[in-house]
PyMOL Python script that loads the backbone (N, CA, C, O; Angstrom):
from pymol import cmd

cmd.read_pdbstr("""\
ATOM      1  N   MET A   1      71.260  81.789 115.143  1.00  0.00           N
ATOM      2  CA  MET A   1      72.695  81.924 115.249  1.00  0.00           C
ATOM      3  C   MET A   1      73.269  80.569 115.650  1.00  0.00           C
ATOM      4  O   MET A   1      72.753  79.931 116.568  1.00  0.00           O
ATOM      5  N   PRO A   2      74.326  80.121 114.979  1.00  0.00           N
ATOM      6  CA  PRO A   2      74.924  78.831 115.320  1.00  0.00           C
ATOM      7  C   PRO A   2      75.505  78.828 116.736  1.00  0.00           C
ATOM      8  O   PRO A   2      75.926  79.863 117.254  1.00  0.00           O
ATOM      9  N   GLN A   3      75.515  77.659 117.338  1.00  0.00           N
ATOM     10  CA  GLN A   3      76.105  77.492 118.661  1.00  0.00           C
ATOM     11  C   GLN A   3      77.223  76.472 118.571  1.00  0.00           C
ATOM     12  O   GLN A   3      77.249  75.628 117.675  1.00  0.00           O
ATOM     13  N   LEU A   4      78.148  76.567 119.521  1.00  0.00           N
ATOM     14  CA  LEU A   4      79.311  75.684 119.548  1.00  0.00           C
ATOM     15  C   LEU A   4      79.525  75.211 120.971  1.00  0.00           C
ATOM     16  O   LEU A   4      79.465  76.009 121.906  1.00  0.00           O
ATOM     17  N   SER A   5      79.773  73.918 121.147  1.00  0.00           N
ATOM     18  CA  SER A   5      80.094  73.378 122.466  1.00  0.00           C
ATOM     19  C   SER A   5      81.570  73.010 122.486  1.00  0.00           C
ATOM     20  O   SER A   5      82.097  72.450 121.524  1.00  0.00           O
ATOM     21  N   LEU A   6      82.228  73.332 123.591  1.00  0.00           N
ATOM     22  CA  LEU A   6      83.648  73.019 123.745  1.00  0.00           C
ATOM     23  C   LEU A   6      83.861  72.248 125.033  1.00  0.00           C
ATOM     24  O   LEU A   6      83.148  72.444 126.017  1.00  0.00           O
ATOM     25  N   TYR A   7      84.835  71.384 125.013  1.00  0.00           N
ATOM     26  CA  TYR A   7      85.240  70.681 126.218  1.00  0.00           C
ATOM     27  C   TYR A   7      86.582  71.267 126.639  1.00  0.00           C
ATOM     28  O   TYR A   7      87.571  71.169 125.914  1.00  0.00           O
ATOM     29  N   LEU A   8      86.600  71.878 127.822  1.00  0.00           N
ATOM     30  CA  LEU A   8      87.795  72.534 128.327  1.00  0.00           C
ATOM     31  C   LEU A   8      88.230  71.880 129.635  1.00  0.00           C
ATOM     32  O   LEU A   8      87.409  71.384 130.406  1.00  0.00           O
ATOM     33  N   ASP A   9      89.538  71.893 129.863  1.00  0.00           N
ATOM     34  CA  ASP A   9      89.966  71.424 131.182  1.00  0.00           C
ATOM     35  C   ASP A   9      89.703  72.547 132.191  1.00  0.00           C
ATOM     36  O   ASP A   9      89.462  73.691 131.806  1.00  0.00           O
ATOM     37  N   ASP A  10      89.752  72.212 133.476  1.00  0.00           N
ATOM     38  CA  ASP A  10      89.378  73.167 134.526  1.00  0.00           C
ATOM     39  C   ASP A  10      90.255  74.416 134.516  1.00  0.00           C
ATOM     40  O   ASP A  10      89.751  75.520 134.721  1.00  0.00           O
ATOM     41  N   ASP A  11      91.557  74.260 134.282  1.00  0.00           N
ATOM     42  CA  ASP A  11      92.465  75.417 134.296  1.00  0.00           C
ATOM     43  C   ASP A  11      92.120  76.409 133.187  1.00  0.00           C
ATOM     44  O   ASP A  11      92.071  77.616 133.423  1.00  0.00           O
ATOM     45  N   ILE A  12      91.885  75.904 131.988  1.00  0.00           N
ATOM     46  CA  ILE A  12      91.551  76.785 130.868  1.00  0.00           C
ATOM     47  C   ILE A  12      90.204  77.458 131.114  1.00  0.00           C
ATOM     48  O   ILE A  12      90.034  78.640 130.817  1.00  0.00           O
ATOM     49  N   HIS A  13      89.259  76.712 131.652  1.00  0.00           N
ATOM     50  CA  HIS A  13      87.944  77.274 131.923  1.00  0.00           C
ATOM     51  C   HIS A  13      88.028  78.407 132.946  1.00  0.00           C
ATOM     52  O   HIS A  13      87.402  79.451 132.766  1.00  0.00           O
ATOM     53  N   ARG A  14      88.796  78.208 134.014  1.00  0.00           N
ATOM     54  CA  ARG A  14      88.964  79.260 135.020  1.00  0.00           C
ATOM     55  C   ARG A  14      89.627  80.497 134.407  1.00  0.00           C
ATOM     56  O   ARG A  14      89.214  81.626 134.673  1.00  0.00           O
ATOM     57  N   GLU A  15      90.651  80.277 133.589  1.00  0.00           N
ATOM     58  CA  GLU A  15      91.336  81.405 132.940  1.00  0.00           C
ATOM     59  C   GLU A  15      90.393  82.140 131.998  1.00  0.00           C
ATOM     60  O   GLU A  15      90.384  83.371 131.963  1.00  0.00           O
ATOM     61  N   LEU A  16      89.616  81.408 131.249  1.00  0.00           N
ATOM     62  CA  LEU A  16      88.655  82.015 130.327  1.00  0.00           C
ATOM     63  C   LEU A  16      87.627  82.851 131.085  1.00  0.00           C
ATOM     64  O   LEU A  16      87.315  83.970 130.677  1.00  0.00           O
ATOM     65  N   GLU A  17      87.105  82.321 132.176  1.00  0.00           N
ATOM     66  CA  GLU A  17      86.150  83.075 132.978  1.00  0.00           C
ATOM     67  C   GLU A  17      86.789  84.328 133.577  1.00  0.00           C
ATOM     68  O   GLU A  17      86.159  85.385 133.621  1.00  0.00           O
ATOM     69  N   ALA A  18      88.023  84.215 134.032  1.00  0.00           N
ATOM     70  CA  ALA A  18      88.715  85.360 134.629  1.00  0.00           C
ATOM     71  C   ALA A  18      88.941  86.456 133.593  1.00  0.00           C
ATOM     72  O   ALA A  18      88.715  87.633 133.874  1.00  0.00           O
ATOM     73  N   ARG A  19      89.380  86.078 132.408  1.00  0.00           N
ATOM     74  CA  ARG A  19      89.623  87.078 131.361  1.00  0.00           C
ATOM     75  C   ARG A  19      88.323  87.731 130.897  1.00  0.00           C
ATOM     76  O   ARG A  19      88.298  88.928 130.609  1.00  0.00           O
ATOM     77  N   ALA A  20      87.263  86.965 130.825  1.00  0.00           N
ATOM     78  CA  ALA A  20      85.961  87.539 130.455  1.00  0.00           C
ATOM     79  C   ALA A  20      85.519  88.527 131.528  1.00  0.00           C
ATOM     80  O   ALA A  20      85.015  89.604 131.211  1.00  0.00           O
ATOM     81  N   ARG A  21      85.702  88.167 132.788  1.00  0.00           N
ATOM     82  CA  ARG A  21      85.315  89.051 133.898  1.00  0.00           C
ATOM     83  C   ARG A  21      86.129  90.347 133.859  1.00  0.00           C
ATOM     84  O   ARG A  21      85.579  91.427 134.078  1.00  0.00           O
ATOM     85  N   ILE A  22      87.445  90.250 133.581  1.00  0.00           N
ATOM     86  CA  ILE A  22      88.304  91.433 133.486  1.00  0.00           C
ATOM     87  C   ILE A  22      87.814  92.367 132.382  1.00  0.00           C
ATOM     88  O   ILE A  22      87.898  93.589 132.508  1.00  0.00           O
ATOM     89  N   ASN A  23      87.303  91.783 131.307  1.00  0.00           N
ATOM     90  CA  ASN A  23      86.816  92.569 130.165  1.00  0.00           C
ATOM     91  C   ASN A  23      85.331  92.912 130.281  1.00  0.00           C
ATOM     92  O   ASN A  23      84.719  93.354 129.308  1.00  0.00           O
ATOM     93  N   ASN A  24      84.756  92.712 131.453  1.00  0.00           N
ATOM     94  CA  ASN A  24      83.326  92.992 131.678  1.00  0.00           C
ATOM     95  C   ASN A  24      82.457  92.378 130.597  1.00  0.00           C
ATOM     96  O   ASN A  24      81.603  93.047 130.017  1.00  0.00           O
ATOM     97  N   SER A  25      82.680  91.103 130.333  1.00  0.00           N
ATOM     98  CA  SER A  25      81.994  90.418 129.246  1.00  0.00           C
ATOM     99  C   SER A  25      81.565  89.034 129.702  1.00  0.00           C
ATOM    100  O   SER A  25      82.106  88.479 130.659  1.00  0.00           O
ATOM    101  N   SER A  26      80.596  88.496 129.010  1.00  0.00           N
ATOM    102  CA  SER A  26      80.260  87.095 129.235  1.00  0.00           C
ATOM    103  C   SER A  26      81.351  86.242 128.582  1.00  0.00           C
ATOM    104  O   SER A  26      82.092  86.725 127.726  1.00  0.00           O
ATOM    105  N   VAL A  27      81.442  85.002 128.982  1.00  0.00           N
ATOM    106  CA  VAL A  27      82.435  84.109 128.389  1.00  0.00           C
ATOM    107  C   VAL A  27      82.177  83.969 126.893  1.00  0.00           C
ATOM    108  O   VAL A  27      83.117  83.978 126.098  1.00  0.00           O
ATOM    109  N   SER A  28      80.925  83.842 126.511  1.00  0.00           N
ATOM    110  CA  SER A  28      80.577  83.679 125.107  1.00  0.00           C
ATOM    111  C   SER A  28      81.012  84.887 124.278  1.00  0.00           C
ATOM    112  O   SER A  28      81.633  84.729 123.227  1.00  0.00           O
ATOM    113  N   LYS A  29      80.689  86.086 124.747  1.00  0.00           N
ATOM    114  CA  LYS A  29      81.075  87.292 123.998  1.00  0.00           C
ATOM    115  C   LYS A  29      82.590  87.462 123.968  1.00  0.00           C
ATOM    116  O   LYS A  29      83.150  87.901 122.963  1.00  0.00           O
ATOM    117  N   PHE A  30      83.249  87.116 125.064  1.00  0.00           N
ATOM    118  CA  PHE A  30      84.701  87.221 125.112  1.00  0.00           C
ATOM    119  C   PHE A  30      85.338  86.302 124.068  1.00  0.00           C
ATOM    120  O   PHE A  30      86.246  86.716 123.348  1.00  0.00           O
ATOM    121  N   VAL A  31      84.866  85.065 123.985  1.00  0.00           N
ATOM    122  CA  VAL A  31      85.410  84.109 123.009  1.00  0.00           C
ATOM    123  C   VAL A  31      85.148  84.595 121.589  1.00  0.00           C
ATOM    124  O   VAL A  31      86.030  84.499 120.735  1.00  0.00           O
ATOM    125  N   VAL A  32      83.967  85.110 121.325  1.00  0.00           N
ATOM    126  CA  VAL A  32      83.646  85.632 119.992  1.00  0.00           C
ATOM    127  C   VAL A  32      84.599  86.769 119.631  1.00  0.00           C
ATOM    128  O   VAL A  32      85.099  86.816 118.507  1.00  0.00           O
ATOM    129  N   ASN A  33      84.857  87.684 120.562  1.00  0.00           N
ATOM    130  CA  ASN A  33      85.773  88.795 120.286  1.00  0.00           C
ATOM    131  C   ASN A  33      87.196  88.308 120.039  1.00  0.00           C
ATOM    132  O   ASN A  33      87.877  88.824 119.153  1.00  0.00           O
ATOM    133  N   VAL A  34      87.651  87.333 120.801  1.00  0.00           N
ATOM    134  CA  VAL A  34      88.986  86.766 120.579  1.00  0.00           C
ATOM    135  C   VAL A  34      89.066  86.129 119.200  1.00  0.00           C
ATOM    136  O   VAL A  34      90.060  86.301 118.495  1.00  0.00           O
ATOM    137  N   LEU A  35      88.040  85.401 118.811  1.00  0.00           N
ATOM    138  CA  LEU A  35      88.035  84.770 117.489  1.00  0.00           C
ATOM    139  C   LEU A  35      87.991  85.806 116.376  1.00  0.00           C
ATOM    140  O   LEU A  35      88.647  85.633 115.349  1.00  0.00           O
ATOM    141  N   LYS A  36      87.230  86.882 116.561  1.00  0.00           N
ATOM    142  CA  LYS A  36      87.191  87.945 115.550  1.00  0.00           C
ATOM    143  C   LYS A  36      88.579  88.548 115.361  1.00  0.00           C
ATOM    144  O   LYS A  36      89.012  88.780 114.232  1.00  0.00           O
ATOM    145  N   ILE A  37      89.271  88.800 116.461  1.00  0.00           N
ATOM    146  CA  ILE A  37      90.631  89.342 116.372  1.00  0.00           C
ATOM    147  C   ILE A  37      91.548  88.344 115.680  1.00  0.00           C
ATOM    148  O   ILE A  37      92.345  88.720 114.820  1.00  0.00           O
ATOM    149  N   HIS A  38      91.438  87.090 116.049  1.00  0.00           N
ATOM    150  CA  HIS A  38      92.300  86.051 115.475  1.00  0.00           C
ATOM    151  C   HIS A  38      92.071  85.896 113.970  1.00  0.00           C
ATOM    152  O   HIS A  38      93.021  85.684 113.217  1.00  0.00           O
ATOM    153  N   PHE A  39      90.829  86.000 113.536  1.00  0.00           N
ATOM    154  CA  PHE A  39      90.506  85.788 112.128  1.00  0.00           C
ATOM    155  C   PHE A  39      90.516  87.059 111.297  1.00  0.00           C
ATOM    156  O   PHE A  39      90.346  86.992 110.080  1.00  0.00           O
ATOM    157  N   SER A  40      90.710  88.207 111.914  1.00  0.00           N
ATOM    158  CA  SER A  40      90.671  89.462 111.161  1.00  0.00           C
ATOM    159  C   SER A  40      91.862  89.553 110.215  1.00  0.00           C
ATOM    160  O   SER A  40      92.923  88.982 110.470  1.00  0.00           O
ATOM    161  N   THR A  41      91.669  90.277 109.125  1.00  0.00           N
ATOM    162  CA  THR A  41      92.730  90.429 108.136  1.00  0.00           C
ATOM    163  C   THR A  41      93.336  91.824 108.165  1.00  0.00           C
ATOM    164  O   THR A  41      94.311  92.097 107.464  1.00  0.00           O
ATOM    165  N   GLY A  42      92.765  92.699 108.969  1.00  0.00           N
ATOM    166  CA  GLY A  42      93.252  94.077 109.024  1.00  0.00           C
ATOM    167  C   GLY A  42      94.170  94.282 110.211  1.00  0.00           C
ATOM    168  O   GLY A  42      94.459  93.349 110.961  1.00  0.00           O
ATOM    169  N   TRP A  43      94.622  95.507 110.371  1.00  0.00           N
ATOM    170  CA  TRP A  43      95.461  95.875 111.494  1.00  0.00           C
ATOM    171  C   TRP A  43      94.592  96.095 112.717  1.00  0.00           C
ATOM    172  O   TRP A  43      93.441  96.514 112.593  1.00  0.00           O
ATOM    173  N   LEU A  44      95.121  95.822 113.882  1.00  0.00           N
ATOM    174  CA  LEU A  44      94.404  96.075 115.122  1.00  0.00           C
ATOM    175  C   LEU A  44      94.261  97.576 115.334  1.00  0.00           C
ATOM    176  O   LEU A  44      95.093  98.353 114.867  1.00  0.00           O
ATOM    177  N   ASP A  45      93.218  97.982 116.033  1.00  0.00           N
ATOM    178  CA  ASP A  45      93.013  99.398 116.331  1.00  0.00           C
ATOM    179  C   ASP A  45      94.235  99.943 117.063  1.00  0.00           C
ATOM    180  O   ASP A  45      94.738  99.319 117.997  1.00  0.00           O
ATOM    181  N   GLY A  46      94.704 101.104 116.636  1.00  0.00           N
ATOM    182  CA  GLY A  46      95.831 101.750 117.283  1.00  0.00           C
ATOM    183  C   GLY A  46      97.188 101.260 116.826  1.00  0.00           C
ATOM    184  O   GLY A  46      98.209 101.731 117.327  1.00  0.00           O
ATOM    185  N   TYR A  47      97.231 100.317 115.880  1.00  0.00           N
ATOM    186  CA  TYR A  47      98.516  99.774 115.442  1.00  0.00           C
ATOM    187  C   TYR A  47      99.446 100.878 114.941  1.00  0.00           C
ATOM    188  O   TYR A  47     100.642 100.861 115.233  1.00  0.00           O
ATOM    189  N   GLN A  48      98.909 101.825 114.198  1.00  0.00           N
ATOM    190  CA  GLN A  48      99.736 102.888 113.625  1.00  0.00           C
ATOM    191  C   GLN A  48     100.338 103.776 114.711  1.00  0.00           C
ATOM    192  O   GLN A  48     101.308 104.486 114.445  1.00  0.00           O
ATOM    193  N   ASN A  49      99.800 103.758 115.906  1.00  0.00           N
ATOM    194  CA  ASN A  49     100.307 104.600 116.986  1.00  0.00           C
ATOM    195  C   ASN A  49     101.560 104.043 117.652  1.00  0.00           C
ATOM    196  O   ASN A  49     102.193 104.742 118.443  1.00  0.00           O
ATOM    197  N   ILE A  50     101.930 102.803 117.350  1.00  0.00           N
ATOM    198  CA  ILE A  50     103.108 102.240 118.005  1.00  0.00           C
ATOM    199  C   ILE A  50     104.409 102.587 117.293  1.00  0.00           C
ATOM    200  O   ILE A  50     105.489 102.312 117.815  1.00  0.00           O
ATOM    201  N   TYR A  51     104.322 103.193 116.100  1.00  0.00           N
ATOM    202  CA  TYR A  51     105.524 103.562 115.374  1.00  0.00           C
ATOM    203  C   TYR A  51     106.380 104.498 116.227  1.00  0.00           C
ATOM    204  O   TYR A  51     105.893 105.508 116.735  1.00  0.00           O
ATOM    205  N   GLY A  52     107.631 104.158 116.375  1.00  0.00           N
ATOM    206  CA  GLY A  52     108.561 104.984 117.135  1.00  0.00           C
ATOM    207  C   GLY A  52     108.476 104.785 118.634  1.00  0.00           C
ATOM    208  O   GLY A  52     109.120 105.517 119.385  1.00  0.00           O
ATOM    209  N   SER A  53     107.702 103.818 119.086  1.00  0.00           N
ATOM    210  CA  SER A  53     107.539 103.637 120.523  1.00  0.00           C
ATOM    211  C   SER A  53     108.642 102.793 121.156  1.00  0.00           C
ATOM    212  O   SER A  53     108.750 102.742 122.381  1.00  0.00           O
ATOM    213  N   ILE A  54     109.460 102.131 120.340  1.00  0.00           N
ATOM    214  CA  ILE A  54     110.537 101.299 120.879  1.00  0.00           C
ATOM    215  C   ILE A  54     111.760 102.172 121.119  1.00  0.00           C
ATOM    216  O   ILE A  54     112.230 102.867 120.218  1.00  0.00           O
ATOM    217  N   LYS A  55     112.264 102.129 122.339  1.00  0.00           N
ATOM    218  CA  LYS A  55     113.456 102.888 122.697  1.00  0.00           C
ATOM    219  C   LYS A  55     114.647 101.936 122.681  1.00  0.00           C
ATOM    220  O   LYS A  55     115.029 101.390 123.715  1.00  0.00           O
ATOM    221  N   ASP A  56     115.223 101.744 121.511  1.00  0.00           N
ATOM    222  CA  ASP A  56     116.342 100.826 121.340  1.00  0.00           C
ATOM    223  C   ASP A  56     117.220 101.359 120.220  1.00  0.00           C
ATOM    224  O   ASP A  56     116.747 101.586 119.106  1.00  0.00           O
ATOM    225  N   GLU A  57     118.507 101.560 120.519  1.00  0.00           N
ATOM    226  CA  GLU A  57     119.387 102.148 119.516  1.00  0.00           C
ATOM    227  C   GLU A  57     119.598 101.260 118.295  1.00  0.00           C
ATOM    228  O   GLU A  57     120.059 101.738 117.258  1.00  0.00           O
ATOM    229  N   SER A  58     119.265  99.962 118.403  1.00  0.00           N
ATOM    230  CA  SER A  58     119.449  99.086 117.248  1.00  0.00           C
ATOM    231  C   SER A  58     118.351  99.295 116.199  1.00  0.00           C
ATOM    232  O   SER A  58     118.490  98.855 115.058  1.00  0.00           O
ATOM    233  N   PHE A  59     117.268  99.962 116.586  1.00  0.00           N
ATOM    234  CA  PHE A  59     116.201 100.263 115.642  1.00  0.00           C
ATOM    235  C   PHE A  59     116.466 101.634 115.022  1.00  0.00           C
ATOM    236  O   PHE A  59     116.088 102.668 115.572  1.00  0.00           O
ATOM    237  N   VAL A  60     117.111 101.615 113.888  1.00  0.00           N
ATOM    238  CA  VAL A  60     117.449 102.867 113.214  1.00  0.00           C
ATOM    239  C   VAL A  60     116.962 102.801 111.777  1.00  0.00           C
ATOM    240  O   VAL A  60     116.848 101.726 111.188  1.00  0.00           O
ATOM    241  N   LYS A  61     116.678 103.967 111.231  1.00  0.00           N
ATOM    242  CA  LYS A  61     116.277 104.034 109.832  1.00  0.00           C
ATOM    243  C   LYS A  61     117.548 104.089 109.000  1.00  0.00           C
ATOM    244  O   LYS A  61     118.372 104.991 109.156  1.00  0.00           O
ATOM    245  N   HIS A  62     117.690 103.124 108.125  1.00  0.00           N
ATOM    246  CA  HIS A  62     118.867 103.090 107.263  1.00  0.00           C
ATOM    247  C   HIS A  62     118.682 104.036 106.090  1.00  0.00           C
ATOM    248  O   HIS A  62     117.571 104.227 105.595  1.00  0.00           O
ATOM    249  N   GLU A  63     119.755 104.608 105.668  1.00  0.00           N
ATOM    250  CA  GLU A  63     119.687 105.526 104.537  1.00  0.00           C
ATOM    251  C   GLU A  63     119.395 104.755 103.263  1.00  0.00           C
ATOM    252  O   GLU A  63     119.856 103.627 103.087  1.00  0.00           O
ATOM    253  N   THR A  64     118.635 105.365 102.383  1.00  0.00           N
ATOM    254  CA  THR A  64     118.330 104.761 101.097  1.00  0.00           C
ATOM    255  C   THR A  64     119.597 104.774 100.251  1.00  0.00           C
ATOM    256  O   THR A  64     120.233 105.819 100.111  1.00  0.00           O
ATOM    257  N   PRO A  65     119.977 103.617  99.679  1.00  0.00           N
ATOM    258  CA  PRO A  65     121.204 103.573  98.885  1.00  0.00           C
ATOM    259  C   PRO A  65     121.073 104.403  97.605  1.00  0.00           C
ATOM    260  O   PRO A  65     119.971 104.663  97.122  1.00  0.00           O
ATOM    261  N   ASP A  66     122.189 104.796  97.087  1.00  0.00           N
ATOM    262  CA  ASP A  66     122.229 105.535  95.827  1.00  0.00           C
ATOM    263  C   ASP A  66     122.069 104.525  94.697  1.00  0.00           C
ATOM    264  O   ASP A  66     122.996 103.780  94.379  1.00  0.00           O
ATOM    265  N   TRP A  67     120.886 104.512  94.098  1.00  0.00           N
ATOM    266  CA  TRP A  67     120.586 103.514  93.066  1.00  0.00           C
ATOM    267  C   TRP A  67     121.225 103.847  91.725  1.00  0.00           C
ATOM    268  O   TRP A  67     121.089 103.071  90.779  1.00  0.00           O
ATOM    269  N   SER A  68     121.910 104.966  91.617  1.00  0.00           N
ATOM    270  CA  SER A  68     122.535 105.324  90.340  1.00  0.00           C
ATOM    271  C   SER A  68     123.660 104.353  89.981  1.00  0.00           C
ATOM    272  O   SER A  68     124.028 104.242  88.811  1.00  0.00           O
ATOM    273  N   PHE A  69     124.200 103.659  90.959  1.00  0.00           N
ATOM    274  CA  PHE A  69     125.270 102.689  90.700  1.00  0.00           C
ATOM    275  C   PHE A  69     124.725 101.294  90.435  1.00  0.00           C
ATOM    276  O   PHE A  69     125.492 100.370  90.167  1.00  0.00           O
ATOM    277  N   ASP A  70     123.409 101.134  90.505  1.00  0.00           N
ATOM    278  CA  ASP A  70     122.798  99.837  90.286  1.00  0.00           C
ATOM    279  C   ASP A  70     122.885  99.478  88.804  1.00  0.00           C
ATOM    280  O   ASP A  70     122.865 100.354  87.940  1.00  0.00           O
ATOM    281  N   THR A  71     122.981  98.196  88.528  1.00  0.00           N
ATOM    282  CA  THR A  71     123.043  97.719  87.141  1.00  0.00           C
ATOM    283  C   THR A  71     121.689  97.901  86.493  1.00  0.00           C
ATOM    284  O   THR A  71     120.655  97.589  87.083  1.00  0.00           O
ATOM    285  N   ARG A  72     121.704  98.408  85.277  1.00  0.00           N
ATOM    286  CA  ARG A  72     120.457  98.611  84.517  1.00  0.00           C
ATOM    287  C   ARG A  72     119.872  97.266  84.188  1.00  0.00           C
ATOM    288  O   ARG A  72     120.578  96.369  83.727  1.00  0.00           O
ATOM    289  N   ARG A  73     118.582  97.117  84.422  1.00  0.00           N
ATOM    290  CA  ARG A  73     117.911  95.860  84.125  1.00  0.00           C
ATOM    291  C   ARG A  73     117.230  95.943  82.783  1.00  0.00           C
ATOM    292  O   ARG A  73     116.791  97.007  82.347  1.00  0.00           O
ATOM    293  N   VAL A  74     117.151  94.814  82.147  1.00  0.00           N
ATOM    294  CA  VAL A  74     116.521  94.747  80.835  1.00  0.00           C
ATOM    295  C   VAL A  74     115.008  94.730  81.021  1.00  0.00           C
ATOM    296  O   VAL A  74     114.486  93.962  81.829  1.00  0.00           O
ATOM    297  N   ASP A  75     114.298  95.586  80.266  1.00  0.00           N
ATOM    298  CA  ASP A  75     112.835  95.557  80.294  1.00  0.00           C
ATOM    299  C   ASP A  75     112.351  94.332  79.557  1.00  0.00           C
ATOM    300  O   ASP A  75     112.836  94.019  78.470  1.00  0.00           O
ATOM    301  N   LEU A  76     111.412  93.651  80.136  1.00  0.00           N
ATOM    302  CA  LEU A  76     110.861  92.446  79.496  1.00  0.00           C
ATOM    303  C   LEU A  76     109.616  92.754  78.726  1.00  0.00           C
ATOM    304  O   LEU A  76     109.023  91.857  78.126  1.00  0.00           O
TER     305      LEU A  76
END
""", "prot")
cmd.dss("prot")
cmd.show_as("cartoon", "prot")
cmd.util.cbc("prot")
cmd.orient("prot")
């Protein structure tokens, strides 16, 4: 398995260790998981569950316009 060496300043290193500890993970596994999330092309787990979770009156479903008044387009 390939290995990677990084040079980090002390503040970033402390933060990285703290976040790995919070996630009950080694620093190496924590970084790998962060990179997997960053490079993933799919939706995050549970993304579909956030629909409707925002309580804000500005988020409203607009009515679909009546397309019968739309100009007919020429088929190409």
